C-alpha positions in Angstrom: -76.0 -63.8 105.8 -75.8 -60.4 104.3 -73.7 -58.1 105.9 -74.9 -55.0 107.7 -75.2 -51.8 105.2 -73.4 -49.3 107.6 -69.9 -48.6 107.9 -67.7 -48.6 111.3 -68.1 -45.1 113.1 -64.9 -46.1 115.6 -62.1 -47.6 115.0 -61.2 -48.7 118.8 -64.1 -50.3 120.2 -62.7 -52.3 123.0 -59.8 -51.2 125.1 -59.1 -54.6 126.6 -58.6 -56.4 123.1 -57.4 -53.8 120.9 -55.5 -51.7 123.7 -53.8 -54.9 124.9 -52.8 -56.0 121.3 -51.5 -52.6 120.4 -49.4 -52.4 123.5 -48.0 -55.8 123.0 -47.3 -55.0 119.3 -45.6 -51.6 120.2 -43.2 -53.6 122.9 -42.5 -56.4 120.4 -41.5 -53.8 117.9 -39.1 -52.1 120.2 -37.4 -55.1 121.3 -37.2 -56.2 117.7 -35.6 -53.0 116.7 -33.2 -52.7 119.6 -32.5 -56.4 118.5 -31.8 -55.6 115.0 -30.1 -52.2 115.8 -27.5 -54.0 117.9 -27.3 -57.1 115.5 -26.5 -54.4 112.7 -24.0 -52.5 115.2 -22.4 -56.2 115.7 -22.0 -56.7 111.9 -20.5 -52.9 111.5 -17.8 -53.4 114.4 -16.9 -57.0 112.7 -16.5 -55.5 109.3 -14.8 -52.5 110.4 -12.3 -54.9 112.3 -11.9 -56.9 109.2 -11.3 -54.0 107.2 -8.4 -52.6 109.7 -6.9 -56.5 109.7 -6.7 -56.4 105.9 -5.2 -52.5 105.9 -8.3 -50.8 104.8 -8.2 -48.4 107.6 -5.7 -46.6 108.8 -6.3 -46.4 112.7 -7.9 -48.4 115.3 -11.4 -46.8 116.3 -12.5 -47.4 119.8 -15.9 -49.2 120.3 -17.4 -45.6 121.1 -16.0 -43.9 118.0 -17.7 -47.0 115.7 -20.6 -46.6 117.3 -20.7 -42.8 116.9 -19.8 -43.2 112.9 -22.4 -46.5 113.0 -25.1 -44.0 114.4 -24.6 -41.3 111.8 -24.6 -44.0 108.9 -27.7 -45.9 110.2 -29.6 -43.0 111.7 -32.1 -42.6 108.4 -33.1 -46.2 109.4 -34.2 -45.3 112.7 -35.9 -42.2 111.6 -38.1 -44.2 108.8 -38.8 -47.0 111.7 -40.2 -44.5 114.3 -42.0 -42.8 111.4 -43.7 -45.8 110.6 -44.8 -47.0 114.0 -47.7 -44.8 114.2 -48.9 -46.0 111.0 -48.6 -49.7 111.5 -50.1 -49.5 115.3 -53.1 -47.4 113.9 -53.3 -50.3 110.8 -53.3 -53.1 113.7 -56.3 -51.6 115.8 -58.1 -51.3 112.7 -57.4 -54.8 111.9 -58.5 -55.9 115.6 -61.6 -54.1 115.2 -62.5 -57.2 112.8 -62.5 -59.2 115.8 -63.2 -56.8 118.7 -66.2 -55.0 116.7 -68.4 -58.3 116.6 -67.5 -59.0 120.2 -69.0 -55.8 121.0 -71.9 -56.4 119.2 -72.6 -59.8 120.4 -72.2 -58.5 124.0 -74.7 -56.2 123.4 -77.3 -58.5 122.1 -76.9 -60.3 125.0 -77.1 -57.9 127.7 -80.4 -56.8 125.9 -81.4 -60.4 126.0 -80.6 -60.3 129.6 -82.6 -57.2 130.2 -85.8 -59.2 128.6 -85.8 -57.5 124.9 -86.4 -59.1 122.0 -83.6 -58.5 119.6 -83.1 -59.2 115.8 -80.3 -61.5 114.7 -76.9 -60.2 114.6 -75.5 -59.4 111.4 -71.8 -58.5 110.9 -70.0 -56.3 108.3 -68.3 -57.4 105.3 -65.0 -58.2 106.5 -65.4 -59.2 110.1 -64.3 -62.2 111.5 -65.9 -64.3 114.1 -68.8 -65.3 111.2 -68.7 -68.9 112.4 -69.9 -67.7 115.9 -72.3 -65.4 114.1 -74.6 -68.2 113.0 -74.5 -70.1 115.9 -75.2 -67.1 118.1 -77.9 -66.3 116.1 -79.5 -70.0 116.5 -79.4 -69.6 119.7 -80.9 -66.2 119.5 -83.8 -68.0 117.7 -83.8 -71.0 120.4 -84.0 -68.7 123.4 -86.7 -66.2 121.8 -89.0 -69.6 121.1 -88.5 -70.7 124.3 -89.2 -67.4 126.4 -92.3 -67.4 124.1 -93.4 -70.5 125.0 -92.1 -70.3 128.9 -94.4 -67.4 129.1 -97.2 -69.6 127.8 -96.1 -73.0 129.6 -94.4 -70.8 132.5 -91.4 -73.1 131.9 -88.2 -71.9 131.1 -85.7 -72.6 128.6 -82.8 -74.9 129.0 -79.8 -74.9 126.9 -80.0 -79.0 127.0 -83.3 -79.0 124.9 -81.3 -76.8 121.9 -80.1 -78.9 119.0 -77.2 -77.3 117.8 -75.8 -78.0 114.2 -72.0 -78.5 113.5 -70.4 -75.2 112.3 -68.6 -75.3 109.0 -65.2 -73.8 109.8 -63.6 -71.3 107.5 -60.1 -72.6 108.3 -60.1 -75.0 105.2 
């Protein structure tokens, strides 16, 4: 199926999917950097104590003094990580749009079908995910519209059991 020729006008289209993923990713990022920071500090303390035991430093520094020295030496890493966080979250939201965008389109098409409108097959953009579902969904749309048409002629309601579905090939291979 050919991808739709239009570009995305919005990046954030579904608060439930994209918002929760951005929040969760942000929390993982914070926990990761807290663990990284403390792991690096423990390494810094160990290196300092070993240096003191071998006579590399004159005086024994307290943990507070070591932490102050550590913060001065490693602050650029933290600043860089904080500056990159918005870029990483923006890119993550942009990538989740590849899933959320198609879900919004399928949802809108189903709502139109519920309202009794005749819809065109859904065509996803190049790079969107859920292309397997796109084929299956469009087959169902054709089936549903044919059943609605014959139901109007025969006054019979369509049933999903009458729909023969072909197995969908997976792109996971």
